[in-house]
N, C-alpha and C positions, 0 to 999 in steps of 0.2 A: 503493500500498499505505499503511496507518495506521502509525501510530508509537503510537499509545495503544490498547491493547484492555481489553477489560471483563473478557475471558475468552480464555486461552490453552488449547487443546483439543489434547491429543496423542494419535492413535490406535498404540499401540503393536503393533509388529509385524517383519517381517521383511522387506527392502526386493528381493530379488530376487523375479523372477517365478513360479517355480515355487514360491515360498513362501505366494503370494498370499490361496489359500482353505484354509490350513490353520488347526487350530483357535487356534492360538498367535496367529494374526493378525486375529481377531474383533475387536480395538482399532481396528484398520485400517480395517474392515468398517463399523464405525460412524463413528469419524471422517467416513470419506469419503461414508458413504450422508448425513451430516446436514450436510455442505457440498453437494454436493448437491442437496437436499432446497431449499437455499435459494440455489440458483444463484450459491455459491460454484467458483470454477476454481484448480485446484490448479498452480501455476508451480514448477520448479526455481529458488527462489531463490537458495539456498545450497548449498554439496557436502554441506551435514548433511540436509537436509531438502525438501519438497516444502511450500509453503504453500497456503493459502487464505483468502481476506478475505470474512466474514461479518456481513451485519447481522440480529438477530434482536430484538425489541422493543424497539427502540431501542436495542442495544446493542451494540458493536463486537467481534466473536469471529474471532480466529484462529484458524485450524487445520491441527496441523503431522503432516505421516507420516515419519516419521524416515528416511533413507536410510544408515541404519548397522543393521547386524546388532542383534538384540533385547539381545544383553546391552551394546551400547554406547547405549541408546537414550539418557542422560542427555546424551551429548555432544550430540544435536541439541538437545535441551530446552532445555538449558545455552545456548548458540549461539542461540536463538530469546528465552529471556527476557531476554538480557543486549540482543540489538540490537533489542530490543523495549519494553524497559525494563517487564517485567513479571513483579510481586513474585509470593514463589514462593503465596502464599496466591489467587491470581487461575488459578491453574494445576489444567488437570483433567487426569488421565491416563488412559484407558481401555486397561482391559488384560484378559486369560481369565483365569480364577479354575477351577483342575481341583476344589476342594472344595466347588465349587456346580454341583448339576443343570442339566444344559442348560436354558435358557430364564433361569434367577433371575439379578436384576442387583442392585448391591448399591452405594449410595454412602457411600463414606466420609471423613472431613477427617482427615489425620495421620496418625499409626499406621508398624509396621513393614514390611517387603516381603513378609512372607507367604511366602516362597520362591520369589519371581518375578523371576529375574534381572533383565529387564526395568527393573521398578520399582525394586531394589535399584539399580541404574547413574544409576538418576534421582536417586535419595537420596545418593549419593557423590558425585556431580557439582555437584548445587546445595549440596551441605551439610546440608540441609534436608530434614525427611518431612515438612512442613507444607502439602502440597497435596493436594488433593485425587483421588479416586480412585473410578471406577466400576468396578468389576467384572461381568463377565460369567461366566457361569454356561458351561463347555465340556463338564461332566461328569468324570466318576473311571472310565473303563470299560477299565483299564490294571490289568496283572499288576505285581509286582516286577521294576523295573530298566525299566520299559518304558515310563518318564512321556515321554522325549525323544521316542521313535517317535511317542508317542500325538498328544502336543501337535502333533509337525511333519506330520502327515499330518492329510486332510482329512477333513469330514464327513460320516458315513454320507450315503446319498442317504433313508433314512427319516428323517435328522434335520433334513435340512435346511429343512420348514416353520418346522419352532419355531426353530431355529438364524435365520431372515430374522424371525419375530415378534419373535424377541428381540433383534435390533439395530432393530428399529424401535420397542419399547418404550425401546432407551437411546438414540435420538435422542430421543425425548419427554419422557425423565430430562433429558436436556440442557437441553431448550427449559426444560423446568418450575422448573431449577435457574436460568435468566437471568430469568425471570420471577418467581421468588419471592424465598428466599435459602436460605444452606446448612443450617440447622437444619429448616426447614420441610420442604425438598426433601429430605434424609437422613432424617428422621421420614416424609415420607410415602410416597417411592418406597420404604425398608427395610420399612414395614408393609405391603407390597403393599396398599393402599389404591386404592381406585377412584379416582385424579386424573387431571382430565382440562384438556387445553393450552386453553384458550381460543381461539376464530380470533383472528387477528392480520390487521392492513390493510395 
């Protein structure tokens, strides 16, 4: 396992198996897909997280899946960032966003928690909000006082193709970030322009 990484990718979600396919776990799905695509194998290196080591475009990437519940995600992020000496600005948090329609992704540098308890936990534990976050839309099809049940519910069968397309696009966004820089990645990804990932040798 490497000690120095160019990027720490964190897929937010709930650890127990019955939560894995829920809307709240879209970050976990994206991070898992990214690692799998680049032949990264997750191991339970620490009590707080699973971790995989990935190399892409000549860069070292650590991918973690917190083994805490969503509201304690920051504990896992802090443990990993301290163990591998990764600065806050080199951390990418992937999370769900109910204010976006299903399929939309958005890359943001710094900012508040946006009402997301997992992101709030990361800010609290790191003592900083200066990390990247890739927000993945899950839609807003819920009524008053139904948010918790909604995010903890699985995607509907007719939503899965769009969900899977978003996951693939989010994986490409991580790759694009590693190939370019924060400013260009945010500009291109958020403007939804047609950006392509060049073939990697």
